[in-house]
All heavy atoms as an XYZ file, in Angstrom:
736
protein
N       6.813    -18.552      3.900
C       7.450    -19.635      4.615
C       8.694    -20.055      3.849
O       8.711    -20.067      2.632
C       6.481    -20.802      4.758
C       7.065    -21.967      5.448
S       5.777    -23.028      6.079
C       6.760    -24.171      6.936
N       9.712    -20.419      4.606
C      10.967    -20.865      3.995
C      11.363    -22.230      4.555
O      11.189    -22.489      5.737
C      12.092    -19.870      4.261
C      11.863    -18.536      3.609
C      13.011    -17.586      3.912
N      12.752    -16.278      3.350
C      13.115    -15.902      2.131
N      13.759    -16.741      1.359
N      12.835    -14.699      1.695
N      11.886    -23.073      3.689
C      12.423    -24.372      4.086
C      13.890    -24.361      3.689
O      14.214    -24.230      2.502
C      11.673    -25.540      3.398
C      12.316    -26.869      3.768
C      10.210    -25.522      3.782
N      14.776    -24.478      4.675
C      16.230    -24.426      4.450
C      16.627    -23.174      3.677
O      17.363    -23.227      2.700
C      16.717    -25.690      3.731
C      16.487    -26.922      4.554
O      16.544    -26.885      5.778
N      16.202    -28.033      3.891
N      16.097    -22.034      4.085
C      16.388    -20.705      3.515
C      15.872    -20.520      2.098
O      16.245    -19.551      1.438
C      17.892    -20.410      3.551
O      18.363    -20.463      4.871
N      15.053    -21.411      1.594
C      14.491    -21.289      0.250
C      12.992    -21.041      0.388
O      12.278    -21.811      1.035
C      14.742    -22.577     -0.574
C      14.098    -22.464     -1.949
C      16.222    -22.845     -0.684
N      12.526    -19.965     -0.233
C      11.110    -19.642     -0.176
C      10.326    -20.681     -0.972
O      10.662    -20.972     -2.119
C      10.875    -18.246     -0.745
C       9.485    -17.739     -0.534
C       9.360    -16.290     -0.967
C       7.964    -15.807     -0.703
N       7.797    -14.410     -1.081
N       9.290    -21.218     -0.354
C       8.513    -22.254     -1.033
C       7.255    -21.640     -1.629
O       6.711    -20.667     -1.116
C       8.160    -23.423     -0.088
C       7.339    -22.933      1.095
C       9.406    -24.125      0.382
C       6.740    -24.041      1.910
N       6.803    -22.234     -2.729
C       5.632    -21.715     -3.425
C       4.362    -22.477     -3.050
O       3.278    -21.917     -3.075
C       5.853    -21.791     -4.934
N       4.506    -23.744     -2.713
C       3.335    -24.571     -2.411
C       3.246    -24.834     -0.909
O       4.254    -25.123     -0.266
C       3.431    -25.914     -3.130
C       3.407    -25.809     -4.624
C       3.502    -27.196     -5.233
C       3.464    -27.138     -6.743
N       3.532    -28.484     -7.323
N       2.044    -24.782     -0.345
C       1.905    -25.087      1.083
C       2.095    -26.567      1.392
O       2.338    -26.943      2.524
C       0.491    -24.632      1.421
C      -0.233    -24.576      0.137
C       0.791    -24.322     -0.931
N       2.033    -27.438      0.396
C       2.170    -28.875      0.602
C       3.597    -29.349      0.320
O       3.813    -30.496     -0.062
C       1.186    -29.614     -0.289
N       4.570    -28.474      0.543
C       5.977    -28.830      0.301
C       6.405    -29.911      1.289
O       6.110    -29.843      2.478
C       6.848    -27.591      0.464
C       8.263    -27.797      0.091
N       8.688    -27.773     -1.218
C       9.357    -28.036      0.841
C       9.988    -27.987     -1.245
N      10.419    -28.148      0.000
N       7.106    -30.924      0.815
C       7.544    -32.030      1.660
C       8.741    -31.606      2.508
O       9.689    -31.018      2.001
C       7.941    -33.242      0.802
O       6.847    -33.571     -0.058
C       8.267    -34.436      1.653
N       8.673    -31.923      3.797
C       9.786    -31.641      4.707
C      10.206    -32.942      5.377
O       9.442    -33.909      5.430
C       9.401    -30.598      5.779
C       9.126    -29.248      5.151
C       8.225    -31.049      6.600
N      11.425    -32.958      5.878
C      11.932    -34.161      6.536
C      12.827    -33.804      7.705
O      12.987    -32.632      8.061
N      13.425    -34.812      8.309
C      14.317    -34.609      9.443
C      15.503    -33.747      9.038
O      16.071    -33.923      7.969
C      14.806    -35.947      9.972
C      13.723    -36.787     10.582
C      14.252    -38.114     11.095
O      15.477    -38.251     11.299
O      13.437    -39.028     11.277
N      15.863    -32.802      9.879
C      17.006    -31.937      9.615
C      16.650    -30.656      8.887
O      17.489    -29.755      8.794
N      15.448    -30.539      8.353
C      15.042    -29.313      7.664
C      14.803    -28.193      8.676
O      14.370    -28.419      9.800
C      13.765    -29.537      6.858
C      13.998    -30.356      5.604
O      15.166    -30.502      5.201
O      13.013    -30.849      5.036
N      15.102    -26.980      8.236
C      14.881    -25.798      9.070
C      13.757    -24.984      8.446
O      13.837    -24.607      7.271
C      16.172    -24.951      9.184
C      15.912    -23.693      9.989
C      17.283    -25.759      9.817
N      12.714    -24.728      9.215
C      11.559    -23.958      8.751
C      11.613    -22.560      9.345
O      11.884    -22.397     10.533
C      10.256    -24.632      9.173
C      10.070    -26.097      8.830
C       8.759    -26.600      9.393
C      10.117    -26.292      7.347
N      11.341    -21.560      8.523
C      11.261    -20.173      8.970
C       9.909    -19.640      8.540
O       9.573    -19.673      7.358
C      12.383    -19.330      8.331
O      13.629    -19.976      8.572
C      12.411    -17.931      8.904
N       9.124    -19.151      9.525
C       7.778    -18.684      9.207
C       7.342    -17.628     10.219
O       7.806    -17.604     11.357
C       6.787    -19.854      9.198
C       6.753    -20.644     10.475
C       5.859    -20.319     11.485
C       7.617    -21.701     10.664
C       5.833    -21.042     12.663
C       7.593    -22.433     11.835
C       6.702    -22.103     12.836
N       6.419    -16.757      9.793
C       5.890    -15.762     10.736
C       4.793    -16.379     11.595
O       3.979    -17.164     11.112
C       5.322    -14.677      9.825
C       4.977    -15.382      8.570
C       5.963    -16.512      8.431
N       4.792    -16.031     12.871
C       3.746    -16.484     13.779
C       3.443    -15.326     14.718
O       4.318    -14.873     15.444
C       4.168    -17.711     14.569
C       3.059    -18.251     15.446
C       3.493    -19.483     16.210
O       4.655    -19.634     16.553
N       2.546    -20.357     16.470
N       2.207    -14.871     14.668
C       1.774    -13.695     15.426
C       2.631    -12.509     14.997
O       2.659    -12.173     13.821
C       1.812    -13.952     16.911
N       3.372    -11.903     15.900
C       4.178    -10.730     15.552
C       5.670    -11.008     15.546
O       6.479    -10.095     15.663
C       3.893     -9.613     16.554
C       2.496     -9.102     16.465
C       2.296     -7.984     17.409
N       0.968     -7.420     17.246
C       0.484     -6.453     17.975
N       1.202     -5.928     18.928
N      -0.726     -6.008     17.759
N       6.056    -12.260     15.428
C       7.479    -12.586     15.417
C       7.772    -13.647     14.372
O       6.879    -14.284     13.843
C       7.962    -13.022     16.797
C       7.326    -14.284     17.295
C       7.769    -14.598     18.716
N       7.657    -16.025     18.935
C       8.462    -16.725     19.682
N       9.447    -16.142     20.313
N       8.286    -18.017     19.830
N       9.049    -13.832     14.078
C       9.495    -14.829     13.107
C      10.003    -16.039     13.890
O      10.831    -15.910     14.783
C      10.631    -14.268     12.217
C      10.166    -13.011     11.497
C      11.114    -15.323     11.245
C       9.077    -13.229     10.491
N       9.493    -17.224     13.554
C       9.907    -18.464     14.226
C      10.857    -19.235     13.323
O      10.677    -19.291     12.104
C       8.697    -19.356     14.522
C       7.646    -18.786     15.421
C       7.913    -18.960     16.898
N       8.281    -20.273     17.332
C       7.446    -21.174     17.835
N       6.163    -20.902     17.949
N       7.881    -22.346     18.237
N      11.869    -19.840     13.923
C      12.813    -20.695     13.221
C      12.797    -22.039     13.943
O      13.094    -22.128     15.128
C      14.237    -20.099     13.232
C      15.200    -21.010     12.484
C      14.239    -18.708     12.642
N      12.416    -23.077     13.212
C      12.222    -24.409     13.778
C      13.077    -25.419     13.017
O      13.101    -25.412     11.789
C      10.737    -24.832     13.657
C       9.807    -23.833     14.313
C      10.502    -26.232     14.188
C       9.941    -23.730     15.792
N      13.768    -26.293     13.752
C      14.509    -27.392     13.121
C      13.771    -28.683     13.434
O      13.496    -29.001     14.592
C      15.932    -27.478     13.655
C      16.733    -28.573     12.988
C      18.163    -28.602     13.469
C      18.907    -29.694     12.738
N      20.306    -29.743     13.157
N      13.452    -29.449     12.393
C      12.709    -30.697     12.559
C      13.678    -31.790     13.000
O      14.656    -32.074     12.322
C      12.006    -31.096     11.246
C      11.024    -30.005     10.830
C      11.303    -32.437     11.402
C      10.385    -30.224      9.494
N      13.390    -32.390     14.159
C      14.233    -33.463     14.693
C      13.755    -34.838     14.238
O      14.560    -35.731     13.991
C      14.250    -33.407     16.223
C      14.773    -32.112     16.836
C      14.638    -32.160     18.339
C      16.208    -31.865     16.424
N      12.443    -35.016     14.165
C      11.876    -36.299     13.748
C      10.492    -36.045     13.165
O       9.880    -35.024     13.412
C      11.786    -37.257     14.933
N      10.018    -37.000     12.388
C       8.683    -36.915     11.798
C       7.735    -37.762     12.646
O       8.023    -38.917     12.956
C       8.696    -37.426     10.339
C       9.659    -36.599      9.497
C       7.292    -37.393      9.743
C       9.278    -35.140      9.361
N       6.608    -37.192     13.014
C       5.623    -37.916     13.818
C       4.914    -38.978     13.007
O       4.699    -38.842     11.800
N       4.543    -40.053     13.680
C       3.834    -41.138     12.995
C       2.329    -41.019     13.164
O       1.578    -41.639     12.426
C       4.282    -42.503     13.548
O       4.067    -42.518     14.962
C       5.748    -42.741     13.250
N       1.910    -40.253     14.158
C       0.476    -40.081     14.387
C       0.218    -38.668     14.883
O       1.119    -37.965     15.326
C      -0.033    -41.085     15.416
C       0.487    -40.838     16.822
C      -0.050    -41.864     17.810
N       0.340    -41.514     19.159
C      -0.415    -40.849     20.015
N      -1.606    -40.440     19.658
N       0.001    -40.578     21.228
N      -1.036    -38.285     14.821
C      -1.440    -36.994     15.350
C      -1.704    -37.177     16.837
O      -2.555    -37.965     17.235
C      -2.702    -36.510     14.641
C      -3.114    -35.144     15.069
C      -4.324    -34.707     14.294
N      -4.768    -33.413     14.792
C      -5.274    -32.472     14.048
N      -5.420    -32.680     12.765
N      -5.650    -31.337     14.581
N      -0.950    -36.466     17.668
C      -1.060    -36.661     19.106
C      -1.134    -35.338     19.845
O      -1.388    -34.289     19.256
N      -0.896    -35.375     21.142
C      -0.968    -34.160     21.954
C       0.187    -33.199     21.644
O       1.201    -33.578     21.067
C      -0.889    -34.680     23.384
C      -0.255    -36.016     23.285
C      -0.639    -36.562     21.945
N       0.014    -31.955     22.069
C       1.003    -30.911     21.785
C       2.353    -31.217     22.423
O       3.402    -30.925     21.834
C       0.481    -29.565     22.271
N       2.347    -31.803     23.608
C       3.621    -32.118     24.268
C       4.425    -33.135     23.467
O       5.653    -33.060     23.407
C       3.369    -32.660     25.686
O       2.470    -33.761     25.614
C       2.781    -31.593     26.576
N       3.748    -34.053     22.837
C       4.423    -35.046     21.987
C       4.953    -34.379     20.723
O       6.051    -34.687     20.255
C       3.436    -36.154     21.626
C       4.044    -37.351     20.963
C       3.017    -38.438     20.736
O       2.370    -38.849     21.715
O       2.860    -38.857     19.567
N       4.205    -33.454     20.172
C       4.631    -32.753     18.957
C       5.830    -31.848     19.238
O       6.720    -31.702     18.400
C       3.479    -31.937     18.400
N       5.887    -31.234     20.429
C       6.991    -30.346     20.763
C       8.309    -31.099     20.890
O       9.377    -30.503     20.746
C       6.688    -29.598     22.053
C       5.599    -28.550     21.870
C       5.128    -27.963     23.188
O       5.476    -28.452     24.251
N       4.331    -26.918     23.106
N       8.254    -32.386     21.139
C       9.470    -33.185     21.225
C      10.038    -33.495     19.842
O      11.175    -33.961     19.728
C       9.188    -34.483     21.975
N       9.288    -33.213     18.788
C       9.715    -33.537     17.427
C      10.462    -32.400     16.741
O      10.970    -32.577     15.634
C       8.497    -33.925     16.571
C       7.714    -35.139     17.052
C       6.478    -35.332     16.185
C       8.580    -36.377     17.049
N      10.541    -31.217     17.371
C      11.252    -30.103     16.753
C      12.035    -29.338     17.811
O      11.800    -29.450     19.003
C      10.301    -29.175     16.007
C       9.321    -28.425     16.884
C       9.673    -27.218     17.471
C       8.046    -28.909     17.117
C       8.781    -26.527     18.271
C       7.147    -28.230     17.910
C       7.528    -27.033     18.484
O       6.648    -26.359     19.276
N      13.001    -28.538     17.334
C      13.816    -27.704     18.198
C      13.590    -26.252     17.776
O      13.733    -25.922     16.592
C      15.291    -28.089     18.066
C      16.172    -27.385     19.067
O      15.651    -26.949     20.118
O      17.383    -27.290     18.811
N      13.249    -25.408     18.723
C      12.973    -24.000     18.434
C      14.282    -23.226     18.466
O      14.922    -23.101     19.505
C      11.986    -23.441     19.456
C      11.427    -22.098     19.057
O      11.837    -21.557     18.014
O      10.569    -21.583     19.794
N      14.712    -22.700     17.316
C      15.969    -21.969     17.196
C      15.783    -20.460     17.256
O      16.764    -19.726     17.292
C      16.662    -22.335     15.873
C      16.941    -23.817     15.647
C      17.514    -24.029     14.257
C      17.878    -24.353     16.704
N      14.548    -19.992     17.265
C      14.296    -18.557     17.282
C      14.638    -17.979     18.653
O      14.521    -18.650     19.675
C      12.851    -18.255     16.914
O      11.978    -18.956     17.749
N      15.073    -16.718     18.682
C      15.390    -16.095     19.971
C      14.129    -15.951     20.814
O      13.026    -15.856     20.271
C      15.964    -14.733     19.586
C      15.474    -14.473     18.220
C      15.277    -15.808     17.569
N      14.286    -15.947     22.131
C      13.093    -15.815     22.982
C      12.380    -14.495     22.736
O      13.019    -13.469     22.482
C      13.637    -15.902     24.404
C      15.093    -15.674     24.294
C      15.505    -16.026     22.905
N      11.068    -14.561     22.802
C      10.266    -13.359     22.550
C      10.438    -12.381     23.707
O      10.446    -12.780     24.872
C       8.798    -13.732     22.405
N      10.575    -11.098     23.395
C      10.691    -10.114     24.474
C       9.365    -10.008     25.216
O       8.297    -10.146     24.619
C      11.017     -8.809     23.748
C      10.503     -9.004     22.372
C      10.626    -10.479     22.090
N       9.452     -9.790     26.513
C       8.233     -9.652     27.298
C       7.560     -8.337     26.938
O       8.194     -7.283     26.953
C       8.539     -9.670     28.793
C       8.947    -11.017     29.296
C       9.034    -11.006     30.797
C       9.354    -12.391     31.317
N       9.412    -12.406     32.778
N       6.298     -8.451     26.599
C       5.538     -7.252     26.263
C       4.914     -6.699     27.523
O       4.334     -7.432     28.317
C       4.444     -7.585     25.248
C       4.987     -8.020     23.908
C       3.877     -8.299     22.922
O       2.759     -7.798     23.118
O       4.134     -9.023     21.960
N       5.075     -5.423     27.700
C       4.483     -4.788     28.860
C       2.992     -4.610     28.608
O       2.588     -4.032     27.611
C       5.118     -3.433     29.119
C       6.578     -3.524     29.511
C       7.164     -2.162     29.794
O       6.390     -1.212     30.025
O       8.385     -2.060     29.770
N       2.208     -5.152     29.485
C       0.769     -4.995     29.362
C       0.331     -3.836     30.230
O       0.644     -3.770     31.416
C       0.030     -6.278     29.801
O       0.414     -6.599     31.126
C       0.370     -7.442     28.877
N      -0.355     -2.925     29.613
C      -0.844     -1.756     30.319
C      -2.303     -1.995     30.642
O      -3.120     -2.213     29.755
C      -0.679     -0.487     29.455
C       0.797     -0.284     29.131
C      -1.271      0.712     30.175
C       1.046      0.819     28.137
N      -2.610     -1.972     31.914
C      -3.979     -2.207     32.347
C      -4.654     -0.865     32.542
O      -4.210     -0.035     33.322
C      -3.997     -3.003     33.639
C      -5.383     -3.349     34.075
C      -5.358     -4.201     35.296
N      -6.739     -4.389     35.736
C      -7.073     -4.982     36.845
N      -6.147     -5.463     37.635
N      -8.328     -5.117     37.172
N      -5.727     -0.694     31.832
C      -6.494      0.542     31.931
C      -7.836      0.200     32.551
O      -8.577     -0.623     32.041
C      -6.696      1.183     30.538
C      -7.506      2.447     30.646
C      -5.356      1.444     29.883
N      -8.120      0.841     33.673
C      -9.407      0.622     34.307
C     -10.499      1.295     33.495
O     -10.272      2.315     32.841
C      -9.415      1.182     35.731
C      -8.479      0.401     36.644
O      -8.279     -0.799     36.385
O      -7.958      0.991     37.602
N     -11.680      0.726     33.549
C     -12.810      1.297     32.825
C     -13.151      2.658     33.436
O     -13.216      2.797     34.660
C     -14.013      0.373     32.908
N     -13.339      3.665     32.612
C     -13.629      4.989     33.157
C     -15.031      5.046     33.752
O     -15.946      4.385     33.293
C     -13.525      5.903     31.938
C     -13.808      5.019     30.784
C     -13.285      3.657     31.167
N     -15.177      5.825     34.779
C     -16.492      6.055     35.371
C     -17.258      7.024     34.481
O     -16.675      7.734     33.670
C     -16.350      6.631     36.780
C     -15.591      5.737     37.717
C     -16.393      4.505     38.011
C     -15.642      3.634     39.001
N     -16.158      2.327     39.117
N     -18.568      7.058     34.635
C     -19.362      7.924     33.779
C     -19.250      9.363     34.255
O     -19.775      9.755     35.259
C     -20.831      7.493     33.770
C     -21.664      8.349     32.868
C     -21.555      8.239     31.496
C     -22.529      9.286     33.386
C     -22.303      9.030     30.667
C     -23.286     10.080     32.566
C     -23.169      9.957     31.189
N     -18.497     10.132     33.532
C     -18.444     11.579     33.733
C     -18.269     12.210     32.355
O     -17.401     13.000     32.102
C     -17.329     11.977     34.708
C     -15.962     11.487     34.274
O     -15.891     10.383     33.718
O     -14.970     12.208     34.499
N     -19.130     11.752     31.457
C     -19.052     12.217     30.088
C     -18.284     11.262     29.191
O     -18.222     11.437     27.991
N     -17.684     10.247     29.779
C     -16.965      9.255     28.977
C     -17.232      7.884     29.578
O     -17.546      7.744     30.745
C     -15.467      9.538     28.967
C     -14.850      9.596     30.330
C     -13.404      9.984     30.253
C     -12.855     10.149     31.677
N     -11.512     10.601     31.689
N     -17.121      6.865     28.791
C     -17.403      5.523     29.273
C     -18.891      5.218     29.224
O     -19.701      5.961     28.682
N     -19.262      4.152     29.834
C     -20.646      3.703     29.811
C     -21.337      4.122     31.113
O     -20.823      3.887     32.199
C     -20.675      2.184     29.686
C     -22.043      1.623     29.507
C     -21.963      0.151     29.248
N     -23.309     -0.387     29.155
C     -23.591     -1.600     28.790
N     -22.611     -2.426     28.483
N     -24.830     -2.017     28.729
N     -22.524      4.735     31.007
C     -23.215      5.161     32.228
C     -23.780      3.979     33.005
O     -24.144      2.957     32.429
C     -24.337      6.057     31.708
C     -24.575      5.614     30.322
C     -23.252      5.118     29.808
N     -23.862      4.138     34.311
C     -24.481      3.117     35.149
C     -25.990      3.242     35.034
O     -26.518      4.192     34.446
C     -24.058      3.285     36.616
O     -24.530      4.549     37.073
C     -22.548      3.192     36.766
N     -26.700      2.316     35.635
C     -28.157      2.358     35.594
C     -28.674      3.625     36.275
O     -29.614      4.267     35.812
C     -28.723      1.109     36.268
C     -30.211      0.928     36.076
C     -30.631     -0.436     36.566
C     -32.090     -0.683     36.254
N     -32.499     -2.030     36.653
N     -28.043      3.987     37.372
C     -28.433      5.207     38.096
C     -28.235      6.445     37.214
O     -29.091      7.331     37.161
C     -27.605      5.311     39.364
C     -27.933      6.505     40.202
C     -27.088      6.490     41.452
N     -27.324      7.691     42.216
C     -26.503      8.193     43.098
N     -25.368      7.572     43.346
N     -26.787      9.280     43.745
N     -27.091      6.491     36.501
C     -26.829      7.615     35.613
C     -27.847      7.663     34.477
O     -28.296      8.748     34.081
C     -25.419      7.517     35.028
C     -24.338      7.678     36.081
O     -24.567      8.406     37.072
O     -23.267      7.067     35.902
N     -28.251      6.522     33.951
C     -29.251      6.495     32.867
C     -30.590      7.007     33.361
O     -31.302      7.708     32.643
C     -29.387      5.068     32.316
C     -28.221      4.651     31.440
C     -28.533      3.440     30.580
N     -29.433      2.486     31.161
C     -29.077      1.362     31.770
N     -27.803      1.069     31.892
N     -29.978      0.538     32.258
N     -30.963      6.641     34.571
C     -32.226      7.148     35.129
C     -32.209      8.662     35.239
O     -33.183      9.330     34.909
C     -32.480      6.544     36.513
C     -32.935      5.118     36.470
C     -33.328      4.676     37.876
N     -33.394      3.235     37.945
C     -32.842      2.485     38.878
N     -32.172      3.039     39.857
N     -32.960      1.192     38.854
N     -31.101      9.218     35.685
C     -30.971     10.682     35.787
C     -31.103     11.328     34.414
O     -31.767     12.350     34.256
C     -29.631     11.058     36.410
C     -29.550     10.826     37.892
C     -28.195     11.273     38.403
C     -28.020     10.970     39.863
N     -26.692     11.354     40.351
N     -30.459     10.724     33.418
C     -30.543     11.262     32.062
C     -31.966     11.198     31.525
O     -32.448     12.137     30.880
C     -29.605     10.493     31.122
C     -28.111     10.705     31.322
C     -27.327      9.714     30.469
C     -27.715     12.123     30.999
N     -32.658     10.086     31.794
C     -34.044      9.944     31.346
C     -34.946     10.978     32.010
O     -35.835     11.543     31.373
C     -34.567      8.534     31.622
C     -33.938      7.497     30.703
O     -33.377      7.896     29.660
O     -33.998      6.294     31.036
N     -34.728     11.238     33.299
C     -35.539     12.227     34.018
C     -35.309     13.625     33.443
O     -36.248     14.412     33.322
C     -35.212     12.204     35.505
C     -35.621     10.906     36.199
S     -37.378     10.569     36.055
C     -37.996     11.598     37.352
N     -34.077     13.930     33.072
C     -33.782     15.234     32.492
C     -34.439     15.369     31.123
O     -34.928     16.443     30.772
C     -32.274     15.419     32.379
C     -31.574     15.608     33.698
C     -30.069     15.628     33.563
O     -29.560     15.664     32.416
O     -29.380     15.613     34.594
N     -34.456     14.318     30.331
C     -35.069     14.360     29.007
C     -36.583     14.558     29.102
O     -37.161     15.304     28.330
C     -34.789     13.064     28.243
C     -33.424     12.996     27.684
C     -33.283     11.837     26.739
N     -31.876     11.506     26.624
C     -31.387     10.298     26.483
N     -32.195      9.262     26.450
N     -30.104     10.095     26.380
N     -37.223     13.865     30.040
C     -38.673     13.996     30.194
C     -39.051     15.421     30.542
O     -40.037     15.953     30.044
C     -39.184     13.027     31.257
C     -39.202     11.589     30.832
C     -39.729     10.688     31.924
C     -39.633      9.241     31.511
N     -40.052      8.331     32.568
N     -38.275     16.065     31.393
C     -38.554     17.435     31.791
C     -38.401     18.406     30.617
O     -39.155     19.368     30.488
N     -37.452     18.167     29.739
C     -37.241     19.079     28.628
C     -38.273     18.893     27.520
O     -38.543     19.833     26.765
C     -35.834     18.896     28.073
O     -35.686     17.608     27.514
N     -38.877     17.706     27.414
C     -39.861     17.454     26.365
C     -41.249     17.986     26.746
O     -42.044     18.272     25.883
C     -39.954     15.955     26.078
C     -38.706     15.322     25.441
C     -38.913     13.831     25.288
C     -38.419     15.954     24.105
N     -41.523     18.095     28.007
C     -42.875     18.524     28.418
C     -43.023     20.000     28.469
O     -42.280     20.832     28.425
C     -43.201     17.917     29.795
C     -43.323     16.440     29.710
C     -43.529     15.807     31.087
O     -43.477     16.511     32.112
O     -43.758     14.602     31.124
C-alpha cells in the first residue's frame, strides 16, 4: 500500500484529507483520493461520498459459460446412469 506515492510499513498509518492511496484490490490497482474523514461508521453509500476513485475503469471481463457435460465418460453420471453401471458390475462379479 502507498500513501502519496510513499510505501508505508505499518498498516495503522495515519491518513487525512487530500491523501492519495494506492493499493491492490482483487486483480487491479486502485487509486483513491480522500475527500473527507468520516465521523462514524455508516453505510457504504455514505463512505463512497468520502473518497474519489482516480483509478481507470476496470475492463469488462468476458465470462465464458460452460454447460455441465452430460455423462458420456465425463462429468457426473445421472441416477439412471449409475443404475446401469451397478447392474453391469453385479453381472461381472457373479
